[in-house]
C-alpha positions in Angstrom: -13.4 -43.7 18.4 -10.3 -42.5 20.4 -8.7 -44.0 23.3 -9.7 -41.3 25.5 -13.3 -41.7 24.5 -13.1 -45.4 25.1 -11.7 -45.0 28.6 -14.4 -42.5 29.5 -17.0 -45.0 28.4 -15.4 -47.7 30.6 -15.5 -45.8 33.9 -16.8 -48.2 36.5 -19.6 -46.3 37.8 -21.3 -45.7 34.6 -20.8 -49.2 33.4 -22.2 -50.6 36.7 -25.3 -48.4 36.5 -26.1 -49.5 32.9 -25.4 -53.3 33.7 -27.8 -52.9 36.8 -30.4 -51.1 35.0 -30.4 -53.6 32.1 -30.8 -56.5 34.6 -33.6 -54.7 36.3 -35.6 -53.6 33.3 -35.5 -57.3 31.7 -36.5 -58.8 35.0 -39.5 -56.6 35.5 -40.4 -57.1 31.8 -40.7 -60.9 32.0 -41.3 -61.7 35.7 -44.8 -62.6 35.1 -44.1 -65.3 32.5 -40.8 -66.8 33.5 -40.6 -70.0 35.2 -37.8 -71.9 37.1 -35.0 -73.4 34.7 -35.2 -76.8 32.9 -31.6 -78.3 33.3 -29.9 -79.5 30.4 -29.8 -83.0 29.5 -26.2 -83.1 28.5 -24.3 -86.4 29.0 -21.8 -84.9 31.2 -23.7 -82.5 33.3 -22.9 -82.6 37.0 -26.2 -82.1 38.7 -26.2 -83.1 42.6 -29.3 -81.0 42.8 -31.3 -83.4 40.6 -32.3 -85.7 43.4 -31.1 -83.5 46.2 -34.1 -82.2 48.5 -31.6 -79.5 50.0 -30.8 -77.8 46.7 -30.1 -74.4 47.7 -31.2 -73.0 44.3 -34.7 -74.2 44.7 -36.9 -71.4 46.0 -40.3 -72.1 46.8 -41.6 -68.9 45.9 -40.5 -69.5 42.2 -43.1 -72.0 41.8 -45.8 -69.7 42.3 -45.5 -68.4 38.8 -45.2 -71.9 37.1 -48.2 -71.4 34.6 -46.9 -72.7 31.4 -44.6 -75.6 30.3 -41.0 -74.8 30.1 -39.7 -75.3 26.8 -35.9 -74.8 26.8 -33.7 -74.1 23.7 -30.6 -76.3 23.0 -29.0 -72.8 22.0 -29.5 -71.3 25.3 -26.4 -72.2 27.2 -27.3 -70.7 30.5 -28.2 -74.3 31.8 -25.3 -76.1 30.1 -23.0 -77.9 32.6 -19.4 -76.3 33.0 -18.2 -79.9 33.1 -16.1 -80.4 36.2 -17.0 -81.5 39.8 -15.3 -78.5 41.5 -18.0 -76.1 39.9 -21.0 -78.1 40.2 -23.4 -75.5 39.2 -24.5 -74.6 35.6 -23.4 -71.4 33.7 -26.3 -69.6 35.1 -25.5 -69.9 38.7 -21.6 -69.6 38.3 -20.6 -66.0 39.9 -18.1 -65.7 36.9 -18.7 -64.8 33.2 -18.8 -68.2 31.4 -19.0 -68.4 27.6 -20.3 -71.9 26.4 -20.2 -73.1 22.9 -22.9 -75.7 22.5 -23.2 -78.9 20.6 -26.0 -77.5 18.4 -23.8 -74.5 17.3 -20.7 -76.7 16.6 -22.8 -78.9 14.5 -24.3 -76.2 12.4 -21.1 -74.6 11.8 -19.2 -77.8 11.2 -16.6 -77.2 13.6 -13.6 -79.3 13.1 -11.1 -78.0 15.8 -10.8 -76.3 19.2 -9.6 -73.3 17.5 -12.9 -73.1 15.2 -15.0 -73.5 18.3 -13.5 -70.7 20.2 -14.1 -68.4 17.2 -17.6 -68.0 18.9 -16.0 -66.7 22.1 -15.0 -63.0 22.4 -11.7 -62.2 23.9 -9.7 -65.2 22.7 -7.2 -64.9 20.0 -4.5 -67.3 18.8 -0.8 -66.7 19.0 2.0 -68.5 17.1 4.7 -70.6 19.1 8.4 -69.0 18.5 11.8 -69.3 19.2 14.0 -72.5 19.6 11.0 -74.3 20.9 8.7 -73.4 18.2 5.8 -74.7 20.2 2.8 -74.0 17.9 -0.1 -76.3 18.6 -3.0 -74.6 20.4 -1.8 -71.5 21.9 -4.6 -69.3 23.1 -4.8 -66.1 24.9 -7.8 -65.0 26.9 -8.7 -61.4 27.4 -5.1 -60.8 26.0 -3.3 -63.0 28.6 -1.4 -66.3 27.8 -3.7 -69.5 28.4 -1.4 -72.3 26.7 -1.4 -73.9 30.1 -5.2 -73.5 30.9 -6.8 -76.1 28.7 -8.6 -78.7 30.5 -10.9 -81.6 29.4 -13.5 -82.6 32.1 -11.7 -80.6 34.7 -8.4 -82.1 34.1 -5.3 -80.2 32.7 -4.5 -81.2 29.1 -0.6 -80.8 29.0 -0.2 -81.8 25.3 1.0 -79.5 22.8 -0.9 -80.2 19.7 -3.8 -78.9 17.6 -6.8 -80.6 19.1 -9.5 -81.9 16.9 -13.2 -81.5 18.0 -14.7 -85.0 17.3 -15.0 -86.0 20.7 -16.7 -82.7 21.8 -20.0 -82.3 23.6 -19.5 -78.6 24.5 -16.7 -76.1 25.3 -16.8 -73.6 28.5 -14.5 -70.8 28.7 -14.4 -69.5 32.2 -13.2 -66.0 32.2 -10.9 -64.5 34.5 -8.6 -65.6 37.4 -9.8 -69.1 38.7 -6.9 -70.4 40.5 -9.3 -71.1 43.5 -10.8 -74.0 41.2 -7.9 -75.0 38.7 -4.9 -74.0 40.6 -1.9 -71.9 39.1 -2.5 -70.1 36.0 -5.9 -69.0 34.2 -4.9 -65.4 34.3 -7.3 -64.5 31.6 -9.4 -67.7 32.3 -9.7 -71.3 31.3 -10.9 -73.4 28.7 -12.6 -76.6 29.6 -13.5 -79.2 27.0 -16.5 -81.5 27.9 -16.4 -84.7 25.9 -18.8 -87.1 24.7 -19.6 -89.9 27.2 -21.8 -93.0 27.2 -25.4 -92.8 28.2 -28.6 -94.9 28.4 -30.2 -95.7 25.1 -28.7 -96.6 21.8 -27.5 -93.9 19.2 -25.6 -94.3 16.1 -24.2 -91.3 14.1 -21.8 -90.9 11.2 -20.9 -88.3 8.9 -18.7 -87.2 5.9 -17.3 -83.9 4.5 -15.6 -83.0 1.5 -14.7 -79.8 -0.1 -12.3 -76.9 -0.9 -8.8 -77.5 -0.2 -8.7 -81.2 -0.8 -10.8 -81.6 2.4 -12.0 -85.0 3.3 -13.4 -85.9 6.8 -15.3 -88.7 8.5 -16.6 -89.0 11.7 -18.2 -91.7 13.9 -20.3 -91.7 17.1 -21.7 -95.0 18.4 -23.5 -95.4 21.9 -24.7 -98.7 22.9 -26.4 -99.6 26.1 -25.1 -102.9 27.5 -27.2 -103.3 30.6 -29.9 -101.1 32.5 -26.8 -99.3 34.0 -23.8 -99.8 31.5 -23.2 -98.3 28.3 -20.3 -98.1 25.9 -19.6 -95.2 23.6 -17.3 -94.7 20.5 -16.2 -91.6 18.7 -13.7 -91.5 15.9 -12.3 -89.2 13.3 -10.2 -89.2 10.0 -9.2 -86.0 8.6 -7.1 -84.9 5.4 -7.0 -81.1 4.1 -5.0 -78.7 2.9 -5.4 -74.8 3.8 -7.2 -72.5 1.2 -5.3 -69.5 0.7 -1.9 -71.0 2.1 0.7 -73.0 0.0 1.9 -76.4 1.0 0.0 -76.3 4.3 -1.9 -79.6 5.2 -2.9 -81.9 8.1 -3.3 -85.6 8.2 -5.0 -86.8 11.5 -7.1 -89.4 12.9 -8.2 -90.0 16.3 -10.3 -92.5 18.4 -12.0 -92.1 21.9 -13.8 -95.2 23.3 -15.4 -94.8 26.7 -17.2 -97.2 29.2 -19.8 -96.0 31.9 -20.8 -98.0 34.9 -23.6 -97.4 37.1 -25.5 -94.7 35.1 -28.6 -93.7 37.1 -27.0 -95.0 40.3 -25.6 -93.6 43.3 -22.1 -94.7 42.4 -21.2 -94.3 38.7 -18.0 -94.6 37.1 -16.6 -93.5 33.6 -13.5 -94.8 31.8 -12.2 -93.0 28.9 -9.3 -93.4 26.4 -8.2 -90.8 23.8 -5.7 -91.0 21.1 -5.0 -88.5 18.2 -2.4 -88.7 15.7 -1.4 -85.9 13.7 1.0 -85.2 10.7 0.9 -81.4 9.7 3.1 -78.8 8.5 3.6 -75.7 10.8 2.8 -72.3 9.5 4.7 -69.5 10.9 2.7 -67.1 8.5 4.0 -63.9 6.9 6.6 -61.4 8.5 5.6 -58.0 9.5 7.7 -54.9 7.7 8.3 -51.4 8.4 8.0 -49.1 5.2 10.4 -46.7 7.1 12.0 -46.2 10.5 8.8 -44.3 11.8 6.2 -46.2 10.1 4.0 -48.7 11.9 4.7 -52.2 11.2 2.3 -54.3 9.1 1.9 -57.9 7.6 3.9 -58.0 4.2 0.6 -59.3 2.5 -1.0 -55.8 3.4 1.5 -54.4 0.7 0.6 -56.9 -2.1 2.7 -59.9 -1.5 0.7 -62.8 -2.0 -1.3 -64.5 1.0 -0.3 -67.8 -0.3 3.2 -67.6 0.1 4.9 -69.8 2.7 8.6 -69.5 3.8 9.1 -73.0 5.2 11.4 -75.7 3.7 10.7 -79.4 2.8 12.2 -80.3 6.2 9.4 -78.5 8.0 7.4 -81.1 10.0 4.8 -81.2 13.2 4.1 -84.8 13.8 2.2 -85.6 17.1 0.9 -88.7 19.0 -1.2 -88.0 22.0 -2.9 -90.6 24.4 -4.8 -89.9 27.5 -6.6 -92.3 29.8 -9.4 -91.0 32.3 -11.4 -92.4 35.1 -14.0 -90.5 36.8 -15.9 -91.8 39.7 -19.1 -90.0 41.1 -20.5 -91.4 44.5 -23.8 -90.0 46.0 -23.2 -90.9 49.6 -26.3 -89.3 50.9 -28.7 -86.5 50.0 -26.1 -84.3 51.6 -22.6 -85.2 50.4 -21.4 -86.4 46.8 -17.8 -87.5 46.2 -15.9 -87.3 43.2 -12.4 -88.5 42.3 -10.9 -87.9 38.6 -7.7 -89.1 37.5 -6.0 -89.0 34.1 -2.7 -90.2 32.8 -1.4 -88.7 29.5 1.6 -89.7 27.0 2.5 -87.1 24.5 5.1 -87.5 21.6 6.1 -84.9 19.0 8.6 -84.3 16.2 8.7 -80.5 15.4 10.7 -78.8 12.7 9.9 -75.5 11.5 11.5 -72.6 9.7 11.4 -68.9 11.4 11.4 -66.4 8.6 12.4 -62.7 9.2 12.3 -59.7 6.9 14.3 -57.0 8.5 17.4 -54.8 8.1 19.8 -56.8 10.2 22.7 -55.0 11.7 26.2 -56.6 11.1 27.9 -58.2 14.4 24.5 -58.9 15.7 23.0 -62.4 16.8 20.5 -62.2 14.2 23.0 -61.2 11.4 25.7 -63.7 12.6 23.1 -66.5 12.6 22.0 -65.9 8.7 25.5 -65.5 7.5 26.1 -67.8 4.4 29.7 -67.8 2.5 30.6 -64.9 4.7 27.6 -62.5 4.4 23.9 -62.4 5.3 22.0 -62.2 1.8 18.7 -61.3 3.8 20.1 -58.6 5.9 18.6 -56.0 3.8 15.2 -57.7 3.1 13.0 -54.7 4.3 14.8 -52.0 2.5 15.0 -54.2 -0.5 11.4 -54.7 -0.6 10.4 -50.9 -0.4 13.1 -50.2 -3.0 12.8 -49.9 -6.6 13.5 -53.5 -7.1 11.1 -55.4 -4.6 11.9 -58.7 -6.0 15.3 -58.5 -4.7 14.2 -58.9 -1.2 15.3 -62.3 0.4 13.7 -63.7 3.7 15.9 -65.2 6.4 14.9 -68.6 7.6 17.1 -69.2 10.4 15.5 -67.1 13.0 17.4 -64.7 15.4 19.2 -67.5 17.5 20.0 -69.6 14.3 16.7 -71.7 14.6 14.5 -73.1 15.3 16.3 -76.3 14.9 14.2 -79.6 14.9 13.5 -81.6 18.1 11.9 -84.6 19.5 9.7 -84.3 22.4 8.4 -86.9 24.9 6.0 -86.2 27.8 4.0 -87.8 30.4 1.4 -86.4 33.0 -0.8 -87.8 35.7 -3.2 -85.8 37.7 -5.8 -86.8 40.3 -8.4 -84.3 41.7 -10.6 -85.6 44.9 -13.3 -83.4 45.5 -16.7 -83.5 47.8 -19.7 -81.3 47.5 -22.0 -81.0 50.5 -25.4 -79.3 50.9 -26.3 -78.8 54.5 -27.5 -76.3 57.1 -26.3 -74.7 60.3 -29.2 -73.3 61.8 -31.3 -71.0 59.5 -28.2 -70.8 57.0 -27.7 -73.2 54.0 -24.4 -74.0 52.6 -22.5 -75.5 49.6 -19.3 -76.5 50.7 -16.7 -77.8 48.2 -13.3 -79.0 49.2 -10.5 -81.5 48.1 -7.1 -81.8 46.9 -5.3 -81.9 43.6 -2.2 -83.5 42.7 -0.5 -83.1 39.3 2.9 -84.3 37.9 4.3 -83.5 34.3 7.8 -84.3 32.9 9.1 -83.2 29.6 12.4 -84.5 27.8 13.5 -82.9 24.4 16.2 -84.0 22.3 17.5 -81.3 19.8 18.7 -81.9 16.3 21.1 -79.7 14.0 21.4 -78.9 10.3 25.0 -79.1 9.0 24.5 -75.5 7.6 22.3 -72.5 7.6 19.2 -72.7 5.6 19.5 -70.0 2.5 17.3 -67.2 2.4 14.2 -67.2 -0.2 12.6 -64.9 -2.3 10.2 -62.8 -0.4 7.8 -62.6 -3.4 8.3 -66.0 -4.9 9.6 -68.3 -2.0 10.6 -72.0 -2.5 10.7 -74.6 0.0 13.6 -76.5 -1.6 16.9 -76.4 0.1 19.5 -78.8 -1.7 22.4 -79.8 0.1 21.1 -79.5 3.6 21.9 -82.2 5.9 20.1 -82.9 9.1 22.1 -84.7 12.0 21.8 -85.4 15.6 23.4 -83.2 18.4 26.6 -85.1 18.5 27.3 -84.6 14.9 26.8 -80.9 14.8 27.1 -79.7 18.6 28.1 -76.2 17.7 25.2 -75.6 15.1 22.7 -76.3 18.0 20.5 -73.2 18.7 22.2 -70.9 21.2 19.8 -69.9 23.9 20.8 -67.1 26.2 21.0 -66.4 29.7 24.0 -68.8 30.0 22.4 -71.9 28.7 24.1 -72.1 25.3 24.1 -74.9 22.7 22.5 -77.9 24.4 21.4 -81.1 23.1 19.1 -82.4 25.9 16.5 -80.2 27.7 14.5 -82.1 30.6 12.3 -80.5 33.0 9.4 -81.9 35.3 6.8 -79.9 37.8 4.9 -81.2 40.8 2.1 -79.5 41.9 0.1 -80.1 45.2 -2.9 -78.3 45.9 -6.0 -77.9 48.5 -9.1 -76.0 47.9 -11.9 -75.1 50.0 -15.1 -73.1 49.5 -18.4 -72.3 51.1 -21.5 -70.7 49.6 -23.7 -69.4 52.6 -27.4 -68.5 51.9 -27.9 -65.5 54.1 -31.5 -65.3 52.8 -33.3 -67.3 50.1 -32.3 -64.9 47.6 -28.8 -63.5 48.8 -25.7 -65.7 49.4 -21.9 -65.1 49.7 -19.4 -67.7 48.7 -15.7 -67.5 49.8 -12.8 -69.9 48.9 -9.2 -70.4 48.6 -6.8 -72.9 47.2 -3.2 -73.5 48.6 -0.7 -74.6 45.9 3.2 -75.8 46.3 4.7 -75.8 42.7 7.9 -77.4 42.6 9.9 -77.6 39.2 13.2 -78.3 37.8 14.8 -78.0 34.5 18.3 -78.8 33.1 20.2 -78.3 29.8 22.8 -81.0 28.9 25.0 -82.4 26.3 25.7 -80.5 23.0 28.3 -77.9 23.0 31.1 -77.9 25.7 31.7 -74.1 25.3 29.0 -73.6 28.0 28.8 -75.9 31.1 25.5 -77.9 31.7 22.7 -76.1 33.7 20.3 -77.0 36.3 17.7 -74.7 37.6 14.8 -75.2 40.0 11.9 -73.3 41.5 9.6 -73.8 44.5 6.6 -71.6 44.9 3.9 -71.8 47.5 0.8 -69.8 46.6 -2.5 -68.9 48.3 -5.3 -67.8 46.0 -8.5 -66.4 47.3 -11.9 -65.7 45.9 -15.1 -64.1 47.2 -18.5 -63.7 45.3 -21.8 -62.3 46.3 -24.9 -63.5 44.5 -28.5 -62.3 44.3 -30.8 -64.9 42.9 -34.5 -63.3 43.6 -35.5 -66.2 40.7 -33.8 -69.1 39.7 -33.6 -67.9 36.3 -32.0 -64.4 37.4 -28.8 -63.7 39.0 -26.9 -60.5 39.7 -23.3 -61.1 41.1 -20.1 -59.6 42.4 -16.6 -61.7 42.2 -13.3 -61.0 43.4 -10.6 -63.5 42.7 -6.7 -63.9 42.2 -4.5 -66.2 40.4 -0.7 -67.0 40.2 1.4 -68.0 37.6 5.0 -69.3 38.3 7.0 -69.1 35.3 8.3 -72.8 35.6 4.7 -73.7 34.7 5.6 -73.8 31.2 7.3 -77.0 31.1 6.0 -78.8 28.1 5.2 -75.7 26.0 8.1 -73.4 26.2 11.5 -73.3 24.8 13.0 -72.3 28.0 10.9 -72.8 31.3 13.6 -71.5 33.3 17.2 -69.7 33.3 19.2 -68.0 35.7 17.1 -65.1 35.6 13.8 -66.6 35.8 14.3 -69.3 38.4 14.3 -66.7 41.0 11.6 -64.4 39.6 8.6 -63.6 41.3 5.3 -65.3 39.9 2.8 -63.4 37.9 0.0 -62.1 39.9 -3.5 -61.1 38.8 -6.7 -60.0 40.4 -10.2 -59.8 39.0 -13.2 -57.5 39.8 -16.4 -58.5 38.1 -20.0 -57.5 38.5 -22.5 -59.1 36.1 -26.3 -60.2 35.4 -27.5 -63.5 33.9 -31.0 -63.9 32.9 -33.0 -66.9 31.3 -36.1 -65.5 29.6 -39.1 -66.7 27.5 -39.3 -69.9 29.5 -35.7 -70.9 29.1 -35.8 -70.1 25.5 -33.1 -67.3 25.4 -30.3 -66.6 27.8 -28.7 -62.9 28.5 -25.5 -62.2 30.3 -23.9 -59.0 30.9 -20.4 -58.8 32.9 -18.4 -55.9 33.8 -14.9 -56.6 34.8 -11.4 -55.1 35.6 -8.3 -57.5 35.4 -5.1 -56.4 36.7 -1.7 -58.3 36.3 1.5 -57.7 37.9 5.0 -58.9 37.1 3.9 -59.7 33.5 5.1 -62.5 31.5 6.5 -61.8 28.1 7.8 -64.0 25.1 10.7 -62.9 23.5 10.2 -62.7 19.6 13.7 -63.5 18.8 14.7 -66.5 21.4 11.2 -67.7 22.5 12.3 -67.3 26.1 9.3 -66.9 28.4 10.6 -64.2 31.1 9.0 -62.0 33.8 9.0 -58.3 33.5 7.9 -55.6 35.9 5.1 -54.5 33.7 1.9 -53.9 35.1 -1.2 -54.4 32.9 -4.9 -53.9 33.1 -7.7 -54.9 30.9 -11.2 -53.7 31.7 -14.3 -53.8 29.9 -18.0 -55.1 29.2 -19.0 -58.4 27.7 -22.4 -59.2 26.7 -24.1 -62.4 25.2 -27.5 -63.4 24.1 -28.3 -67.2 22.8 -31.4 -69.1 22.3 -34.5 -69.6 20.3 -36.0 -66.1 19.4 -39.1 -67.5 17.5 -40.2 -71.0 16.9 -37.3 -72.6 14.4 -35.3 -69.4 14.6 -31.9 -69.7 16.6 -29.5 -67.0 17.5 -26.0 -66.9 19.2 -24.3 -63.7 19.7 -21.7 -62.1 21.9 -19.9 -58.6 22.1 -16.8 -57.6 24.0 -15.8 -53.8 24.6 -12.1 -53.8 26.2 -9.7 -50.9 27.4 -6.4 -53.0 27.5 -3.8 -50.7 28.9 -0.2 -51.0 30.0 -0.4 -49.1 33.3 3.5 -49.7 34.0 6.1 -50.2 31.2 8.8 -52.2 33.4 10.7 -52.9 30.2 12.1 -51.2 27.2 10.0 -53.2 25.0 6.8 -51.8 26.5 5.0 -48.4 26.0 3.8 -46.6 29.1 -0.1 -46.1 28.7 0.0 -48.1 25.4 -2.5 -51.0 24.7 -1.7 -54.7 25.5 -0.6 -56.8 22.5 -3.3 -58.9 20.9 -6.2 -57.4 22.7 -8.7 -55.6 20.6 -11.1 -52.5 21.7 -14.2 -54.3 20.3 -14.9 -57.8 19.1 -18.1 -59.3 18.3 -19.5 -62.7 17.1 -23.2 -63.4 15.7 -24.6 -66.7 14.3 -28.3 -67.3 13.3 -30.1 -70.1 11.9 -33.6 -70.6 10.9 -35.7 -74.0 9.9 -38.4 -73.7 7.2 -40.9 -76.4 7.4 -39.2 -78.6 9.7 -41.5 -81.5 9.6 -42.0 -81.4 5.8 -40.3 -83.3 2.8 -39.2 -79.9 1.6 -37.7 -78.6 4.9 -34.4 -76.5 4.9 -32.4 -74.8 7.5 -30.5 -71.4 6.6 -27.8 -70.2 8.5 -25.1 -67.5 8.7 -22.9 -65.4 10.8 -20.0 -62.9 11.1 -16.9 -62.8 13.2 -15.3 -59.5 13.7 -12.5 -58.5 15.7 -10.8 -54.8 15.5 -7.4 -54.3 14.7 -4.9 -55.0 17.3 -1.2 -54.1 18.4 1.2 -57.0 17.8 3.8 -55.8 20.5 4.0 -54.1 23.9 5.7 -51.2 22.2 2.7 -50.6 19.9 4.9 -50.4 16.9 3.2 -53.1 14.7 -0.5 -53.6 14.0 -2.6 -56.1 12.3 -5.9 -54.7 10.8 -9.3 -55.9 11.7 -10.9 -59.5 11.0 -14.4 -59.7 9.4 -15.6 -63.0 8.2 -18.9 -64.0 6.8 -20.0 -67.6 7.2 -23.3 -69.4 5.9 -24.9 -72.8 6.0 -27.7 -74.5 4.3 -29.0 -77.9 5.2 -31.7 -80.3 4.3 -33.1 -83.4 6.3 -34.5 -86.7 4.7 -37.1 -88.7 6.8 -35.7 -87.6 10.1 -32.3 -89.7 9.8 -30.2 -88.3 7.1 -29.1 -84.8 6.5 -27.1 -83.1 3.7 -25.5 -79.6 4.3 -23.2 -77.1 2.9 -21.0 -74.8 4.7 -19.4 -71.7 3.4 -16.5 -69.9 5.1 -15.0 -66.4 4.6 -17.6 -65.7 2.0 -16.0 -62.4 0.6 -12.5 -64.2 0.7 -11.3 -61.3 3.0 -7.5 -61.3 3.7 -7.9 -61.9 7.6 -5.4 -63.0 10.2 -5.5 -65.9 12.7 -2.5 -66.7 14.9 -0.7 -63.6 16.0 2.9 -62.9 17.1 5.0 -59.7 17.4 6.9 -60.0 14.2 4.7 -62.2 12.2 1.1 -63.3 11.6 -0.7 -66.3 9.8 -3.4 -65.5 7.1 -6.7 -67.1 7.7 -8.2 -69.4 5.5 -9.6 -68.3 2.1 -13.2 -68.5 0.7 -14.0 -72.4 0.9 -16.9 -74.7 0.9 -17.4 -78.0 2.6 -20.2 -80.3 1.9 -21.4 -82.9 4.6 -23.6 -85.7 4.6 -24.7 -87.4 7.8 -27.0 -90.3 9.3 -28.4 -90.6 12.7 -30.3 -93.2 14.2 
């Protein structure tokens, strides 16, 4: 399908008409048999309307059709809590496209990380951290826009730079589009909110063990103990060791623990105290380089030309060791039937040692920074890697491992952060109008200290076809030993030893949803933020003076929504919202939060126009959503593939499209979860030479879809069995804004089979990438990481 045809199909009026027609047809077909929704019983659901007689979502007319008992499905996510007090409604009644990955889906797929959970959400891709910072960790993009600063747990920002394990997850919500009115600065493409497991009344005990391909060994524990009639304790834990099937020398050894204590369960005043610790020792994987067969060819991963997918171009010095601790307290006080108050506070401490090799296979020009930083004994043996590979002697091709700026070199990072969000939700009337008013303030502070190290000499190149991680004679020292070998950061920063940065954000938010009639409501809100940040680079080489930068930004981000809810299981909505992203937000996960140019740069601005429909059908067994959106972004932020610097450009980008989802129980014992996204991602104004006017935004596919289904045979019989399987598909994407490098489509088939013994024990087998297809997960402009090859995982679990 051509770009012209896709753009034609995405004309707003034609899609709007189709969406509204779909909503109306479905509503009419099932109006006689649907009833009001049964809210989810998730431990973390914020449901002030449970005991609130003034709940604005309760329509008296809805109950006139209640003729059967509601049988909700755990796979129908429309009544799942989003998981934060500032968005108290469920996904069904939130006027924005929300994708929820439920607990039952994660269990069937044996999800082990945030990255694996988000494979079920269209529009999310992972990028590789680059440059001197070499951030790696969880670096996601939503609808093509960076979201590394937009990961939350229970509505509080998670500032850590690490790969998140899923052992403590209840479910994961992805709120699509700008949400600065709720979350503050950031959220250009959306926000990821992890809802954790917390104590509940009653006792439950669960343990599981998994083993399989790639020397995979994993154990988890989940214990909930009721202590009194209103106090409960919960403990979740995890131990995990694994290699990566299809990649040489890549492994992760990690463990985690998350105890929590809840007071006042079922009472008007409740308090939940949570502690989280995760320790991880892993090898960073920068993947394989992208190469160009000729000066006019489209760049492709070198593995597309026959190079082994297992090839890893790092060294024995590469490490990514992280230790992360967070303590969270969440207070809920139902003052009266009208007003509920919340106060959520979190403190976090994050430590990390990171060392990675940045490989490159290109033709380097003598005298350039890339050439000079790879000179060994007077020459750069890898300078002709690309042309050597496409010559008659491809075995002569040598890959550089120093990167374009002589790095990344190792560094040690220590961060700490604190955030407090106080909010109130009020349901009241003024005359004939009902209101839901949400207001409060948000204060967060984060600081980052980084000490750089340096090698005594350049890392030599290695064979493109048969790489070796061993580098004899390489010595690692502190910045005082080799100050002139530190990474040379541009824009006047130079070779510096210490990088220190901090940021303080003070925000105030207020919104009011007014019911003009029983079925028509309007919601308007805004958030005011003041973002004050500082950055300094000191020590190291004296050739460049120490630098100190600062940025102070005051932003206002509004949001307006119109909602039509003729029944509590049907909503049609329109949403307009804006978001702001100051460059200095990237304190902990950027190699260079600020420089002389970006310190005075205007923040990135984005706007969302979205119309959609949500419908919970068949007595809440199946949920359907449809959303048509247009997302515009000015002053686009880009990451330099050579230096890793995050900088503002004058690019203007637009992504518009259609997102669909369906999830629930289609027939007794038959569950389904499916999503589809059709995007038209366009660079509407190329403000830099590295962007193509009218080109496609990097990393964003035109089409993307996921599907998972499971069927339980004879569920109450000794010979019971559950069969499941699914597909993940993402169309090929461009890797750069100039549209000169491309990665092929991703197609992955997964499957599972499970059997239960006497209601308490279960054995299961999961298979991933059944056809062993060469897919690519993490993406960047000049390299990509091959995904896991065909693998099998056996699991045995007990639950009492």
